[in-house]
C-alpha positions in Angstrom: -22.4 19.1 1.5 -19.3 20.0 3.4 -15.7 19.9 2.3 -15.0 16.9 4.4 -17.8 14.9 2.8 -15.8 14.7 -0.5 -13.8 11.5 -0.7 -11.1 13.2 -2.8 -10.4 15.8 -0.2 -10.0 13.2 2.5 -7.9 11.1 0.1 -5.6 14.0 -0.6 -5.1 14.7 3.1 -4.4 11.0 3.8 -1.9 10.8 0.9 -0.1 13.9 1.9 0.1 12.8 5.6 1.3 9.3 4.6 4.0 10.8 2.3 5.1 13.2 5.1 5.2 10.4 7.6 7.0 8.1 5.2 9.7 10.6 4.4 10.0 12.1 7.9 9.6 9.3 10.4 9.1 5.8 8.9 12.1 6.1 6.6 14.3 5.9 9.7 12.5 2.9 11.3 14.5 0.2 9.8 14.7 -3.5 10.6 17.6 -5.2 8.8 17.8 -2.1 6.6 14.1 -2.2 5.5 11.7 0.6 6.3 7.9 0.3 6.3 6.2 1.5 3.2 3.1 3.5 4.2 2.1 4.1 0.6 2.1 0.4 -0.1 0.0 -0.1 3.0 -2.5 2.5 1.7 -2.7 0.6 -1.6 -3.4 -2.6 0.2 -5.9 -1.0 2.5 -7.6 0.7 -0.4 -8.2 -2.7 -2.0 -9.3 -4.3 1.3 -11.8 -1.5 2.0 -13.0 -0.5 -1.4 -12.6 -3.4 -3.8 -10.9 -3.4 -7.2 -11.6 0.0 -8.5 -10.9 1.9 -5.3 -7.8 -0.3 -4.7 -6.5 0.5 -8.1 -7.1 4.3 -7.7 -5.5 4.2 -4.3 -2.5 2.2 -5.6 -2.1 4.4 -8.6 -2.0 7.7 -6.6 0.1 6.2 -3.8 2.6 4.8 -6.4 2.7 8.1 -8.2 3.5 9.8 -4.9 6.3 7.4 -4.3 7.7 8.0 -7.8 7.7 11.7 -7.2 9.4 11.4 -3.8 12.1 8.8 -4.4 14.9 9.8 -6.8 16.9 7.3 -8.8 14.2 4.7 -9.5 12.4 4.1 -12.8 9.6 6.7 -12.9 6.2 5.2 -13.2 7.2 1.8 -11.8 5.8 2.5 -8.4 2.5 3.6 -9.9 2.3 0.4 -12.0 3.2 -1.9 -9.2 0.9 -0.3 -6.6 -2.0 -0.1 -9.0 -1.6 -3.9 -9.6 -1.4 -4.5 -5.9 -4.5 -2.4 -5.1 -6.4 -4.2 -7.8 -5.3 -7.7 -6.8 -6.1 -7.1 -3.1 -9.5 -5.5 -4.1 -10.2 -8.6 -6.2 -9.5 -10.8 -3.2 -11.8 -8.6 -1.1 -14.6 -8.9 -3.6 -14.3 -12.7 -3.9 -14.0 -13.5 -0.2 -17.1 -14.4 1.7 -15.9 -14.1 5.3 -12.8 -12.2 6.3 -11.0 -11.7 9.5 -8.3 -9.3 10.7 -5.7 -12.1 10.7 -6.7 -13.0 7.1 -6.4 -9.4 6.0 -3.0 -9.0 7.6 -1.9 -12.2 5.8 -3.2 -10.7 2.5 -1.3 -7.5 3.3 1.9 -9.5 3.9 1.5 -11.5 0.7 0.8 -8.3 -1.3 4.0 -6.8 0.0 6.0 -9.9 -1.2 4.3 -9.6 -4.6 5.1 -5.9 -4.7 8.8 -6.4 -3.9 9.1 -9.1 -6.6 7.2 -7.1 -9.2 9.2 -3.9 -8.4 12.5 -5.8 -8.7 11.4 -7.4 -12.0 10.3 -4.1 -13.4 13.5 -2.4 -12.3 15.6 -5.1 -14.0 13.5 -4.7 -17.2 13.3 -0.9 -17.4 16.5 0.2 -15.6 18.7 -2.7 -16.4 19.6 -3.3 -12.8 17.9 -3.9 -9.4 17.1 -0.8 -7.4 16.3 -2.6 -4.1 19.1 -2.6 -1.5 19.9 -5.8 0.2 18.9 -9.4 -0.4 15.6 -9.8 -2.2 14.2 -12.5 0.1 15.1 -10.5 3.2 13.6 -7.3 1.8 10.4 -9.2 0.8 10.0 -10.8 4.2 10.7 -7.8 6.3 8.5 -5.6 4.2 5.8 -8.2 4.5 5.9 -8.0 8.3 5.9 -4.2 8.2 3.0 -4.1 5.7 0.9 -6.5 7.8 1.5 -4.4 10.8 0.9 -1.0 9.2 -2.2 -2.2 7.2 -4.2 -2.4 10.3 -4.4 1.4 11.0 -4.3 2.0 7.2 -7.5 0.1 6.8 -9.3 2.2 9.3 -8.0 5.4 7.6 -9.0 4.2 4.1 -12.4 3.3 5.5 -12.8 6.9 6.6 -11.6 8.1 3.1 -14.0 5.9 1.2 -16.8 6.2 3.7 -17.1 2.5 4.5 -17.8 2.2 8.2 -19.3 -1.2 7.9 -16.0 -2.5 6.4 -13.9 -0.7 9.0 -15.9 -2.3 11.8 -15.3 -5.8 10.3 -11.6 -5.3 10.9 -12.2 -5.2 14.7 -13.8 -8.7 14.8 
């Protein structure tokens, strides 16, 4: 057994790389003031590739990473929201009979909208004020587009992490 055969080593590398890319490059790629969220895309891809349990684990750790990196937001809210998103997307994956790349991109976009709404609701409940900059519908729609776009390579990466080549090849259909 080699070091690379352990899913948790691959997962840690992907999480560190995604956090570095998020903070270094993707934070500056803005459309209408909204940047892509690689960590959310990982949570979505984890659910698409691995189902509920793996989606929840991916979401929890990606959300915790977000909470550790972003200052001024309620700590733990990212972990809660991303865990929920990973679980819900994984639940969809488990219940769908036939999936396509277009359908998975649509699921990623819908998951981003749900994540924005849940994050805003949680921030209003726990922090007393919204923490998202800009108009909520605009943020939700732009992030949905970003997530649908970024979920395509994130799905391949999470297929490598979880060791699911049959699910990764289904994306190319």
